[in-house]
Each structure stands twice: as C-alpha cells, then as structure tokens.
N, CA, C, O and the ligand as a Tripos MOL2 file, in Angstrom:
@<TRIPOS>MOLECULE
protein
  277   275    70     0     0
PROTEIN
NO_CHARGES

@<TRIPOS>ATOM
      1 N          -2.3090   24.9260   -7.3710 N.3       1 MET1
      2 CA         -2.7110   23.8130   -6.5840 C.3       1 MET1
      3 C          -2.3910   22.5240   -7.2320 C.2       1 MET1
      4 O          -2.7590   22.2860   -8.3820 O.2       1 MET1
      5 N          -1.7020   21.6730   -6.5080 N.am      2 ARG2
      6 CA         -1.3730   20.3610   -7.0950 C.3       2 ARG2
      7 C          -1.8250   19.2360   -6.2520 C.2       2 ARG2
      8 O          -2.0470   19.3650   -5.0480 O.2       2 ARG2
      9 N          -1.9670   18.0530   -6.9520 N.am      3 CYS3
     10 CA         -2.4170   16.8020   -6.2460 C.3       3 CYS3
     11 C          -1.2910   16.4810   -5.2300 C.2       3 CYS3
     12 O          -0.1090   16.4740   -5.5730 O.2       3 CYS3
     13 N          -1.6960   16.2210   -3.9910 N.am      4 ILE4
     14 CA         -0.7580   15.9160   -2.9190 C.3       4 ILE4
     15 C          -0.1350   14.5240   -3.1550 C.2       4 ILE4
     16 O           0.9070   14.1800   -2.5970 O.2       4 ILE4
     17 N          -0.8370   13.7270   -4.0250 N.am      5 ALA5
     18 CA         -0.3110   12.3410   -4.1690 C.3       5 ALA5
     19 C           0.5740   12.2250   -5.4800 C.2       5 ALA5
     20 O           1.6050   11.5520   -5.4430 O.2       5 ALA5
     21 N           0.2110   12.8250   -6.5490 N.am      6 CYS6
     22 CA          0.9200   12.6300   -7.8020 C.3       6 CYS6
     23 C           1.4200   13.9690   -8.4180 C.2       6 CYS6
     24 O           2.0270   13.9980   -9.4880 O.2       6 CYS6
     25 N           1.1200   15.1210   -7.6520 N.am      7 ASN7
     26 CA          1.6380   16.4390   -8.0180 C.3       7 ASN7
     27 C           1.2160   16.9290   -9.3850 C.2       7 ASN7
     28 O           1.8820   17.7600  -10.0030 O.2       7 ASN7
     29 N           0.1160   16.4080   -9.8390 N.am      8 ARG8
     30 CA         -0.5630   16.8850  -11.0370 C.3       8 ARG8
     31 C          -1.3250   18.1700  -10.8220 C.2       8 ARG8
     32 O          -1.8360   18.3350   -9.7140 O.2       8 ARG8
     33 N          -1.4530   19.0370  -11.6840 N.am      9 GLY9
     34 CA         -2.2730   20.3100  -11.5270 C.3       9 GLY9
     35 C          -3.6750   19.9380  -11.3580 C.2       9 GLY9
     36 O          -4.1770   19.0520  -12.0490 O.2       9 GLY9
     37 N          -4.3720   20.6220  -10.4040 N.am     10 LEU10
     38 CA         -5.8180   20.3560  -10.0940 C.3      10 LEU10
     39 C          -6.7160   21.3580  -10.8830 C.2      10 LEU10
     40 O          -6.3790   22.5280  -11.0660 O.2      10 LEU10
     41 N          -7.8080   20.8510  -11.3100 N.am     11 SER11
     42 CA         -8.8540   21.7640  -11.7650 C.3      11 SER11
     43 C          -9.5610   22.4140  -10.4780 C.2      11 SER11
     44 O          -9.3520   22.0240   -9.3290 O.2      11 SER11
     45 N         -10.3810   23.4050  -10.8130 N.am     12 ASP12
     46 CA        -11.1300   24.1100   -9.7170 C.3      12 ASP12
     47 C         -11.9500   23.0360   -8.9340 C.2      12 ASP12
     48 O         -12.0650   23.0210   -7.7090 O.2      12 ASP12
     49 N         -12.5060   22.1350   -9.8050 N.am     13 TYR13
     50 CA        -13.3930   21.1290   -9.1140 C.3      13 TYR13
     51 C         -12.5830   20.2730   -8.2590 C.2      13 TYR13
     52 O         -12.9900   19.9800   -7.1350 O.2      13 TYR13
     53 N         -11.4750   19.8530   -8.7010 N.am     14 GLU14
     54 CA        -10.6170   18.9480   -7.8950 C.3      14 GLU14
     55 C         -10.0310   19.7700   -6.6680 C.2      14 GLU14
     56 O          -9.9190   19.2320   -5.5660 O.2      14 GLU14
     57 N          -9.6870   20.9920   -6.8740 N.am     15 ALA15
     58 CA         -8.9990   21.7120   -5.8060 C.3      15 ALA15
     59 C         -10.0120   22.1670   -4.6460 C.2      15 ALA15
     60 O          -9.6030   22.5300   -3.5430 O.2      15 ALA15
     61 N         -11.3200   22.1160   -4.9820 N.am     16 THR16
     62 CA        -12.1970   22.5210   -3.9740 C.3      16 THR16
     63 C         -12.9280   21.3620   -3.2880 C.2      16 THR16
     64 O         -13.8910   21.5730   -2.5510 O.2      16 THR16
     65 N         -12.4690   20.1700   -3.5340 N.am     17 ARG17
     66 CA        -13.0830   18.9620   -2.9940 C.3      17 ARG17
     67 C         -12.6210   18.9560   -1.4620 C.2      17 ARG17
     68 O         -11.4380   18.9990   -1.1250 O.2      17 ARG17
     69 N         -13.6310   18.9010   -0.6360 N.am     18 ARG18
     70 CA        -13.3750   18.8880    0.7910 C.3      18 ARG18
     71 C         -13.7420   17.6640    1.5080 C.2      18 ARG18
     72 O         -14.6620   16.9610    1.0900 O.2      18 ARG18
     73 N         -13.0830   17.3690    2.5560 N.am     19 HIS19
     74 CA        -13.4410   16.2580    3.4170 C.3      19 HIS19
     75 C         -14.8410   16.5570    4.1340 C.2      19 HIS19
     76 O         -15.0200   17.6260    4.7190 O.2      19 HIS19
     77 N         -15.7350   15.6550    4.0680 N.am     20 SER20
     78 CA        -17.1070   15.9710    4.5400 C.3      20 SER20
     79 C         -17.1600   16.1180    5.9890 C.2      20 SER20
     80 O         -18.1200   16.7240    6.4650 O.2      20 SER20
     81 N         -16.2300   15.6300    6.7750 N.am     21 THR21
     82 CA        -16.2660   15.7430    8.2440 C.3      21 THR21
     83 C         -15.2850   16.7190    8.7780 C.2      21 THR21
     84 O         -15.5780   17.4050    9.7570 O.2      21 THR21
     85 N         -14.1370   16.8180    8.1890 N.am     22 THR22
     86 CA        -13.1420   17.7850    8.6990 C.3      22 THR22
     87 C         -13.2750   19.0640    7.9300 C.2      22 THR22
     88 O         -12.7600   20.0780    8.4000 O.2      22 THR22
     89 N         -13.9100   19.1080    6.8060 N.am     23 ASN23
     90 CA        -14.1060   20.2290    5.9250 C.3      23 ASN23
     91 C         -12.7840   20.8320    5.4410 C.2      23 ASN23
     92 O         -12.6970   22.0050    5.0770 O.2      23 ASN23
     93 N         -11.7470   19.9620    5.4560 N.am     24 GLU24
     94 CA        -10.4590   20.3540    4.9340 C.3      24 GLU24
     95 C         -10.3890   19.9380    3.4580 C.2      24 GLU24
     96 O         -10.9240   18.9290    2.9980 O.2      24 GLU24
     97 N          -9.6340   20.8720    2.7410 N.am     25 PHE25
     98 CA         -9.3840   20.4270    1.2740 C.3      25 PHE25
     99 C          -8.6210   19.2150    1.2130 C.2      25 PHE25
    100 O          -7.6700   19.0200    1.9710 O.2      25 PHE25
    101 N          -9.0300   18.3130    0.2620 N.am     26 ILE26
    102 CA         -8.3840   17.0230    0.0990 C.3      26 ILE26
    103 C          -7.1970   17.1920   -0.8450 C.2      26 ILE26
    104 O          -6.2080   16.4670   -0.7300 O.2      26 ILE26
    105 N          -7.2860   18.1470   -1.7830 N.am     27 ASP27
    106 CA         -6.1680   18.3780   -2.6930 C.3      27 ASP27
    107 C          -5.6560   17.2190   -3.4420 C.2      27 ASP27
    108 O          -4.4450   17.0230   -3.5500 O.2      27 ASP27
    109 N          -6.5480   16.4410   -3.9670 N.am     28 MET28
    110 CA         -6.1510   15.2890   -4.6820 C.3      28 MET28
    111 C          -6.8420   15.3590   -6.0420 C.2      28 MET28
    112 O          -7.9720   15.8390   -6.1350 O.2      28 MET28
    113 N          -6.1380   14.8580   -7.1560 N.am     29 CYS29
    114 CA         -6.6690   14.8600   -8.4350 C.3      29 CYS29
    115 C          -7.7590   13.7150   -8.5170 C.2      29 CYS29
    116 O          -7.8090   12.8430   -7.6490 O.2      29 CYS29
    117 N          -8.5940   13.7480   -9.5460 N.am     30 ASN30
    118 CA         -9.6420   12.7370   -9.6070 C.3      30 ASN30
    119 C          -9.1290   11.3250   -9.5740 C.2      30 ASN30
    120 O          -9.7210   10.4480   -8.9440 O.2      30 ASN30
    121 N          -8.0430   11.1110  -10.2450 N.am     31 GLU31
    122 CA         -7.4300    9.7100  -10.3260 C.3      31 GLU31
    123 C          -6.9740    9.2880   -8.9890 C.2      31 GLU31
    124 O          -7.2300    8.1410   -8.6240 O.2      31 GLU31
    125 N          -6.3370   10.0790   -8.2360 N.am     32 CYS32
    126 CA         -5.9110    9.6690   -6.8780 C.3      32 CYS32
    127 C          -7.1040    9.5770   -5.9380 C.2      32 CYS32
    128 O          -7.2190    8.6420   -5.1460 O.2      32 CYS32
    129 N          -8.0160   10.5930   -6.0410 N.am     33 TYR33
    130 CA         -9.1560   10.5260   -5.1440 C.3      33 TYR33
    131 C          -9.9780    9.3920   -5.4410 C.2      33 TYR33
    132 O         -10.6280    8.8930   -4.5210 O.2      33 TYR33
    133 N         -10.0430    8.9020   -6.6270 N.am     34 PHE34
    134 CA        -10.8930    7.7520   -6.9680 C.3      34 PHE34
    135 C         -10.4160    6.5940   -6.2230 C.2      34 PHE34
    136 O         -11.2470    5.7310   -5.9400 O.2      34 PHE34
    137 N          -9.1560    6.4380   -5.8490 N.am     35 GLU35
    138 CA         -8.6390    5.3230   -5.1790 C.3      35 GLU35
    139 C          -8.9770    5.3750   -3.7510 C.2      35 GLU35
    140 O          -8.8440    4.3390   -3.0980 O.2      35 GLU35
    141 N          -9.4100    6.4820   -3.1630 N.am     36 ILE36
    142 CA         -9.7030    6.5770   -1.7460 C.3      36 ILE36
    143 C         -11.0590    7.0440   -1.4810 C.2      36 ILE36
    144 O         -11.4070    7.2730   -0.3230 O.2      36 ILE36
    145 N         -11.9450    7.2210   -2.5890 N.am     37 GLU37
    146 CA        -13.2170    7.9020   -2.3560 C.3      37 GLU37
    147 C         -14.0520    7.0280   -1.4180 C.2      37 GLU37
    148 O         -14.8050    7.5700   -0.6090 O.2      37 GLU37
    149 N         -13.9540    5.7910   -1.4890 N.am     38 GLU38
    150 CA        -14.7920    4.9690   -0.5940 C.3      38 GLU38
    151 C         -14.4880    5.0760    0.8800 C.2      38 GLU38
    152 O         -15.3110    4.7700    1.7430 O.2      38 GLU38
    153 N         -13.2940    5.5160    1.1290 N.am     39 THR39
    154 CA        -12.8550    5.6320    2.5300 C.3      39 THR39
    155 C         -12.9750    7.1630    3.0130 C.2      39 THR39
    156 O         -13.1010    7.3800    4.2180 O.2      39 THR39
    157 N         -12.9410    8.1410    2.1690 N.am     40 ILE40
    158 CA        -13.0150    9.4860    2.4360 C.3      40 ILE40
    159 C         -14.2010   10.1320    1.7980 C.2      40 ILE40
    160 O         -14.1490   10.4110    0.6000 O.2      40 ILE40
    161 N         -15.2730   10.3930    2.5140 N.am     41 ALA41
    162 CA        -16.4360   11.0510    1.9960 C.3      41 ALA41
    163 C         -16.0650   12.6080    1.7980 C.2      41 ALA41
    164 O         -15.3570   13.2050    2.6090 O.2      41 ALA41
    165 N         -16.5620   13.1620    0.7370 N.am     42 SER42
    166 CA        -16.1680   14.5750    0.4240 C.3      42 SER42
    167 C         -17.3350   15.3260    0.0360 C.2      42 SER42
    168 O         -18.3900   14.8210   -0.3490 O.2      42 SER42
    169 N         -17.0760   16.6550    0.1650 N.am     43 ILE43
    170 CA        -18.1240   17.6290   -0.3030 C.3      43 ILE43
    171 C         -17.4790   18.1880   -1.6200 C.2      43 ILE43
    172 O         -16.3490   18.6780   -1.6170 O.2      43 ILE43
    173 N         -18.2350   18.0900   -2.7150 N.am     44 GLU44
    174 CA        -17.7220   18.4290   -4.0110 C.3      44 GLU44
    175 C         -18.5080   19.5290   -4.5730 C.2      44 GLU44
    176 O         -19.7330   19.5380   -4.4540 O.2      44 GLU44
    177 N         -17.8470   20.4870   -5.1970 N.am     45 ARG45
    178 CA        -18.4700   21.5700   -5.8920 C.3      45 ARG45
    179 C         -18.8180   21.1020   -7.2590 C.2      45 ARG45
    180 O         -18.0170   21.1880   -8.1900 O.2      45 ARG45
    181 N         -20.0430   20.5960   -7.3840 N.am     46 GLU46
    182 CA        -20.4360   20.0670   -8.6170 C.3      46 GLU46
    183 C         -20.6530   21.1050   -9.7000 C.2      46 GLU46
    184 O         -20.6360   20.8200  -10.8980 O.2      46 GLU46
    185 N         -20.8580   22.3190   -9.2220 N.am     47 ASP47
    186 CA        -21.0630   23.4690  -10.1410 C.3      47 ASP47
    187 C         -19.7460   23.7860  -10.8770 C.2      47 ASP47
    188 O         -19.7490   24.4020  -11.9430 O.2      47 ASP47
    189 N         -18.5840   23.3330  -10.2610 N.am     48 LEU48
    190 CA        -17.2830   23.5980  -10.9140 C.3      48 LEU48
    191 C         -16.8550   22.2810  -11.7200 C.2      48 LEU48
    192 O         -15.7240   22.1700  -12.1930 O.2      48 LEU48
    193 N         -17.7660   21.3620  -11.8350 N.am     49 MET49
    194 CA        -17.3790   20.1330  -12.4570 C.3      49 MET49
    195 C         -17.4070   20.3020  -14.0030 C.2      49 MET49
    196 O         -18.3740   20.8180  -14.5610 O.2      49 MET49
    197 N         -16.3820   19.8790  -14.6360 N.am     50 HIS50
    198 CA        -16.4200   19.8660  -16.1460 C.3      50 HIS50
    199 C         -16.4440   18.4920  -16.6860 C.2      50 HIS50
    200 O         -16.1070   17.5490  -15.9700 O.2      50 HIS50
    201 N         -16.8250   18.3240  -17.9150 N.am     51 PRO51
    202 CA        -16.7480   16.9060  -18.4230 C.3      51 PRO51
    203 C         -15.3770   16.2790  -18.2090 C.2      51 PRO51
    204 O         -15.2940   15.0660  -18.0140 O.2      51 PRO51
    205 N         -14.3670   17.0090  -18.2350 N.am     52 ASP52
    206 CA        -13.0210   16.4800  -18.1040 C.3      52 ASP52
    207 C         -12.8280   15.8340  -16.7070 C.2      52 ASP52
    208 O         -11.9620   14.9960  -16.4550 O.2      52 ASP52
    209 N         -13.6980   16.3000  -15.8710 N.am     53 ASP53
    210 CA        -13.5410   15.8570  -14.3920 C.3      53 ASP53
    211 C         -14.2570   14.5610  -14.1100 C.2      53 ASP53
    212 O         -14.1390   14.0020  -13.0200 O.2      53 ASP53
    213 N         -15.0060   14.0770  -15.0970 N.am     54 GLU54
    214 CA        -15.6170   12.7700  -14.8980 C.3      54 GLU54
    215 C         -14.5710   11.7240  -14.5580 C.2      54 GLU54
    216 O         -13.5700   11.6040  -15.2640 O.2      54 GLU54
    217 N         -14.7810   10.9690  -13.4950 N.am     55 PRO55
    218 CA        -13.8230   10.0130  -13.0900 C.3      55 PRO55
    219 C         -13.7160    8.9370  -14.2570 C.2      55 PRO55
    220 O         -14.7120    8.4210  -14.7650 O.2      55 PRO55
    221 N         -12.4800    8.6670  -14.6080 N.am     56 GLU56
    222 CA        -12.3200    7.6400  -15.5520 C.3      56 GLU56
    223 C         -12.6660    6.2640  -14.9980 C.2      56 GLU56
    224 O         -12.3160    5.9480  -13.8610 O.2      56 GLU56
    225 N         -13.3260    5.4740  -15.7610 N.am     57 LEU57
    226 CA        -13.7220    4.2070  -15.2670 C.3      57 LEU57
    227 C         -12.4610    3.3530  -15.3310 C.2      57 LEU57
    228 O         -11.7630    3.2610  -16.3410 O.2      57 LEU57
    229 N         -12.2150    2.7190  -14.1450 N.am     58 HIS58
    230 CA        -10.9470    1.9500  -14.1670 C.3      58 HIS58
    231 C         -11.3090    0.4410  -14.4020 C.2      58 HIS58
    232 O         -10.8340   -0.4570  -13.7060 O.2      58 HIS58
    233 N         -12.1430    0.2390  -15.3850 N.am     59 THR59
    234 CA        -12.5690   -1.1810  -15.6200 C.3      59 THR59
    235 C         -11.5750   -1.8510  -16.5500 C.2      59 THR59
    236 O         -11.4710   -3.0780  -16.5730 O.2      59 THR59
    237 N         -10.8490   -1.0590  -17.3110 N.am     60 GLY60
    238 CA         -9.8430   -1.7260  -18.1960 C.3      60 GLY60
    239 C         -10.5790   -2.4490  -19.3300 C.2      60 GLY60
    240 O         -11.8010   -2.3320  -19.4220 O.2      60 GLY60
    241 N          -9.9100   -3.1590  -20.1580 N.am     61 PRO61
    242 CA        -10.5170   -3.8290  -21.2780 C.3      61 PRO61
    243 C         -11.4910   -4.8690  -20.7540 C.2      61 PRO61
    244 O         -11.1610   -5.7060  -19.9140 O.2      61 PRO61
    245 N         -12.6820   -4.7850  -21.2750 N.am     62 VAL62
    246 CA        -13.6140   -5.7360  -20.7880 C.3      62 VAL62
    247 C         -13.3950   -7.1660  -21.4480 C.2      62 VAL62
    248 O         -13.2650   -7.3420  -22.6600 O.2      62 VAL62
    249 N         -13.3740   -8.0700  -20.5690 N.am     63 SER63
    250 CA        -13.1500   -9.3980  -21.1520 C.3      63 SER63
    251 C         -14.3640   -9.8310  -21.8870 C.2      63 SER63
    252 O         -15.4870   -9.6050  -21.4370 O.2      63 SER63
    253 N         -14.1470  -10.4870  -23.0780 N.am     64 THR64
    254 CA        -15.2490  -10.9090  -23.8280 C.3      64 THR64
    255 C         -15.1090  -12.3220  -24.1020 C.2      64 THR64
    256 O         -15.5920  -12.8500  -25.1030 O.2      64 THR64
    257 N         -14.3880  -12.9920  -23.1350 N.am     65 GLU65
    258 CA        -14.1230  -14.3590  -23.3040 C.3      65 GLU65
    259 C         -15.2100  -15.3000  -22.7530 C.2      65 GLU65
    260 O         -14.9750  -16.4980  -22.5920 O.2      65 GLU65
    261 N         -16.3820  -14.7570  -22.4710 N.am     66 PHE66
    262 CA        -17.4380  -15.6090  -22.0130 C.3      66 PHE66
    263 C         -18.3040  -16.1870  -23.1920 C.2      66 PHE66
    264 O         -19.4260  -15.7670  -23.4750 O.2      66 PHE66
    265 N         -17.7280  -17.0770  -23.7640 N.am     67 ASN67
    266 CA        -18.3180  -17.6510  -25.0070 C.3      67 ASN67
    267 C         -19.1200  -18.8450  -24.6300 C.2      67 ASN67
    268 O         -19.8190  -19.3880  -25.4850 O.2      67 ASN67
    269 N         -19.0690  -19.2950  -23.4070 N.am     68 GLY68
    270 CA        -19.7860  -20.5720  -23.1550 C.3      68 GLY68
    271 C         -21.2490  -20.2970  -23.1420 C.2      68 GLY68
    272 O         -21.6040  -19.1260  -23.0130 O.2      68 GLY68
    273 N         -22.1170  -21.2170  -23.2560 N.am     69 SER69
    274 CA        -23.5540  -21.2480  -23.3000 C.3      69 SER69
    275 C         -24.1110  -20.3080  -24.2840 C.2      69 SER69
    276 O         -25.3290  -20.2220  -24.4360 O.2      69 SER69
    277 ZN         -3.1350   12.7880   -8.2340 Zn       70 ZN70
@<TRIPOS>BOND
     1     1     2 1
     2     2     3 1
     3     3     4 2
     4     3     5 am
     5     5     6 1
     6     6     7 1
     7     7     8 2
     8     7     9 am
     9     9    10 1
    10    10    11 1
    11    11    12 2
    12    11    13 am
    13    13    14 1
    14    14    15 1
    15    15    16 2
    16    15    17 am
    17    17    18 1
    18    18    19 1
    19    19    20 2
    20    19    21 am
    21    21    22 1
    22    22    23 1
    23    23    24 2
    24    23    25 am
    25    25    26 1
    26    26    27 1
    27    27    28 2
    28    27    29 am
    29    29    30 1
    30    30    31 1
    31    31    32 2
    32    31    33 am
    33    33    34 1
    34    34    35 1
    35    35    36 2
    36    35    37 am
    37    37    38 1
    38    38    39 1
    39    39    40 2
    40    39    41 am
    41    41    42 1
    42    42    43 1
    43    43    44 2
    44    43    45 am
    45    45    46 1
    46    46    47 1
    47    47    48 2
    48    47    49 am
    49    49    50 1
    50    50    51 1
    51    51    52 2
    52    51    53 am
    53    53    54 1
    54    54    55 1
    55    55    56 2
    56    55    57 am
    57    57    58 1
    58    58    59 1
    59    59    60 2
    60    59    61 am
    61    61    62 1
    62    62    63 1
    63    63    64 2
    64    63    65 am
    65    65    66 1
    66    66    67 1
    67    67    68 2
    68    67    69 am
    69    69    70 1
    70    70    71 1
    71    71    72 2
    72    71    73 am
    73    73    74 1
    74    74    75 1
    75    75    76 2
    76    75    77 am
    77    77    78 1
    78    78    79 1
    79    79    80 2
    80    79    81 am
    81    81    82 1
    82    82    83 1
    83    83    84 2
    84    83    85 am
    85    85    86 1
    86    86    87 1
    87    87    88 2
    88    87    89 am
    89    89    90 1
    90    90    91 1
    91    91    92 2
    92    91    93 am
    93    93    94 1
    94    94    95 1
    95    95    96 2
    96    95    97 am
    97    97    98 1
    98    98    99 1
    99    99   100 2
   100    99   101 am
   101   101   102 1
   102   102   103 1
   103   103   104 2
   104   103   105 am
   105   105   106 1
   106   106   107 1
   107   107   108 2
   108   107   109 am
   109   109   110 1
   110   110   111 1
   111   111   112 2
   112   111   113 am
   113   113   114 1
   114   114   115 1
   115   115   116 2
   116   115   117 am
   117   117   118 1
   118   118   119 1
   119   119   120 2
   120   119   121 am
   121   121   122 1
   122   122   123 1
   123   123   124 2
   124   123   125 am
   125   125   126 1
   126   126   127 1
   127   127   128 2
   128   127   129 am
   129   129   130 1
   130   130   131 1
   131   131   132 2
   132   131   133 am
   133   133   134 1
   134   134   135 1
   135   135   136 2
   136   135   137 am
   137   137   138 1
   138   138   139 1
   139   139   140 2
   140   139   141 am
   141   141   142 1
   142   142   143 1
   143   143   144 2
   144   143   145 am
   145   145   146 1
   146   146   147 1
   147   147   148 2
   148   147   149 am
   149   149   150 1
   150   150   151 1
   151   151   152 2
   152   151   153 am
   153   153   154 1
   154   154   155 1
   155   155   156 2
   156   155   157 am
   157   157   158 1
   158   158   159 1
   159   159   160 2
   160   159   161 am
   161   161   162 1
   162   162   163 1
   163   163   164 2
   164   163   165 am
   165   165   166 1
   166   166   167 1
   167   167   168 2
   168   167   169 am
   169   169   170 1
   170   170   171 1
   171   171   172 2
   172   171   173 am
   173   173   174 1
   174   174   175 1
   175   175   176 2
   176   175   177 am
   177   177   178 1
   178   178   179 1
   179   179   180 2
   180   179   181 am
   181   181   182 1
   182   182   183 1
   183   183   184 2
   184   183   185 am
   185   185   186 1
   186   186   187 1
   187   187   188 2
   188   187   189 am
   189   189   190 1
   190   190   191 1
   191   191   192 2
   192   191   193 am
   193   193   194 1
   194   194   195 1
   195   195   196 2
   196   195   197 am
   197   197   198 1
   198   198   199 1
   199   199   200 2
   200   199   201 am
   201   201   202 1
   202   202   203 1
   203   203   204 2
   204   203   205 am
   205   205   206 1
   206   206   207 1
   207   207   208 2
   208   207   209 am
   209   209   210 1
   210   210   211 1
   211   211   212 2
   212   211   213 am
   213   213   214 1
   214   214   215 1
   215   215   216 2
   216   215   217 am
   217   217   218 1
   218   218   219 1
   219   219   220 2
   220   219   221 am
   221   221   222 1
   222   222   223 1
   223   223   224 2
   224   223   225 am
   225   225   226 1
   226   226   227 1
   227   227   228 2
   228   227   229 am
   229   229   230 1
   230   230   231 1
   231   231   232 2
   232   231   233 am
   233   233   234 1
   234   234   235 1
   235   235   236 2
   236   235   237 am
   237   237   238 1
   238   238   239 1
   239   239   240 2
   240   239   241 am
   241   241   242 1
   242   242   243 1
   243   243   244 2
   244   243   245 am
   245   245   246 1
   246   246   247 1
   247   247   248 2
   248   247   249 am
   249   249   250 1
   250   250   251 1
   251   251   252 2
   252   251   253 am
   253   253   254 1
   254   254   255 1
   255   255   256 2
   256   255   257 am
   257   257   258 1
   258   258   259 1
   259   259   260 2
   260   259   261 am
   261   261   262 1
   262   262   263 1
   263   263   264 2
   264   263   265 am
   265   265   266 1
   266   266   267 1
   267   267   268 2
   268   267   269 am
   269   269   270 1
   270   270   271 1
   271   271   272 2
   272   271   273 am
   273   273   274 1
   274   274   275 1
   275   275   276 2
@<TRIPOS>SUBSTRUCTURE
     1 MET1         2 RESIDUE 1 A MET
     2 ARG2         6 RESIDUE 1 A ARG
     3 CYS3        10 RESIDUE 1 A CYS
     4 ILE4        14 RESIDUE 1 A ILE
     5 ALA5        18 RESIDUE 1 A ALA
     6 CYS6        22 RESIDUE 1 A CYS
     7 ASN7        26 RESIDUE 1 A ASN
     8 ARG8        30 RESIDUE 1 A ARG
     9 GLY9        34 RESIDUE 1 A GLY
    10 LEU10       38 RESIDUE 1 A LEU
    11 SER11       42 RESIDUE 1 A SER
    12 ASP12       46 RESIDUE 1 A ASP
    13 TYR13       50 RESIDUE 1 A TYR
    14 GLU14       54 RESIDUE 1 A GLU
    15 ALA15       58 RESIDUE 1 A ALA
    16 THR16       62 RESIDUE 1 A THR
    17 ARG17       66 RESIDUE 1 A ARG
    18 ARG18       70 RESIDUE 1 A ARG
    19 HIS19       74 RESIDUE 1 A HIS
    20 SER20       78 RESIDUE 1 A SER
    21 THR21       82 RESIDUE 1 A THR
    22 THR22       86 RESIDUE 1 A THR
    23 ASN23       90 RESIDUE 1 A ASN
    24 GLU24       94 RESIDUE 1 A GLU
    25 PHE25       98 RESIDUE 1 A PHE
    26 ILE26      102 RESIDUE 1 A ILE
    27 ASP27      106 RESIDUE 1 A ASP
    28 MET28      110 RESIDUE 1 A MET
    29 CYS29      114 RESIDUE 1 A CYS
    30 ASN30      118 RESIDUE 1 A ASN
    31 GLU31      122 RESIDUE 1 A GLU
    32 CYS32      126 RESIDUE 1 A CYS
    33 TYR33      130 RESIDUE 1 A TYR
    34 PHE34      134 RESIDUE 1 A PHE
    35 GLU35      138 RESIDUE 1 A GLU
    36 ILE36      142 RESIDUE 1 A ILE
    37 GLU37      146 RESIDUE 1 A GLU
    38 GLU38      150 RESIDUE 1 A GLU
    39 THR39      154 RESIDUE 1 A THR
    40 ILE40      158 RESIDUE 1 A ILE
    41 ALA41      162 RESIDUE 1 A ALA
    42 SER42      166 RESIDUE 1 A SER
    43 ILE43      170 RESIDUE 1 A ILE
    44 GLU44      174 RESIDUE 1 A GLU
    45 ARG45      178 RESIDUE 1 A ARG
    46 GLU46      182 RESIDUE 1 A GLU
    47 ASP47      186 RESIDUE 1 A ASP
    48 LEU48      190 RESIDUE 1 A LEU
    49 MET49      194 RESIDUE 1 A MET
    50 HIS50      198 RESIDUE 1 A HIS
    51 PRO51      202 RESIDUE 1 A PRO
    52 ASP52      206 RESIDUE 1 A ASP
    53 ASP53      210 RESIDUE 1 A ASP
    54 GLU54      214 RESIDUE 1 A GLU
    55 PRO55      218 RESIDUE 1 A PRO
    56 GLU56      222 RESIDUE 1 A GLU
    57 LEU57      226 RESIDUE 1 A LEU
    58 HIS58      230 RESIDUE 1 A HIS
    59 THR59      234 RESIDUE 1 A THR
    60 GLY60      238 RESIDUE 1 A GLY
    61 PRO61      242 RESIDUE 1 A PRO
    62 VAL62      246 RESIDUE 1 A VAL
    63 SER63      250 RESIDUE 1 A SER
    64 THR64      254 RESIDUE 1 A THR
    65 GLU65      258 RESIDUE 1 A GLU
    66 PHE66      262 RESIDUE 1 A PHE
    67 ASN67      266 RESIDUE 1 A ASN
    68 GLY68      270 RESIDUE 1 A GLY
    69 SER69      274 RESIDUE 1 A SER
    70 ZN70       277 GROUP 0 **** ****
C-alpha cells in the first residue's frame, strides 16, 4: 500500500485511515494527510499507531527574533 499522493510506503496506521463519512480508505501518508486533515475528517486506528506515526510538526525553525521589550 502506497500513498496516493507521494507514492511512499504506508504503515498499517496510515493504510487503515478511513474517511469518516464515506468509510473509504484515504491511503495517504501522514505527511500528505496532514495537509488535508482539516478538510477530511477520518477514522484512525490509533491502536496501530506507532511513535513514528506522530505527525511531524510543520512549524519549521522557530523565529527567535522577538527581542523587543
Ligand atoms: Zn504521501
């Protein structure tokens, strides 16, 4: 099973993520799903979740240039 967006191999957790209304498998890796998760609600098999499946925070380097005050 591979991500339909980037073709990366999916973990069990990623591969079993379903759309919450259509109940269809979304078949997207965490990174790609992260981009759409606010528009597609899903049912996730949290029992299959591994630490590796934690969504990476897309915050990037935190700006520390707030030196005022
Ligand atoms: Zn992907």
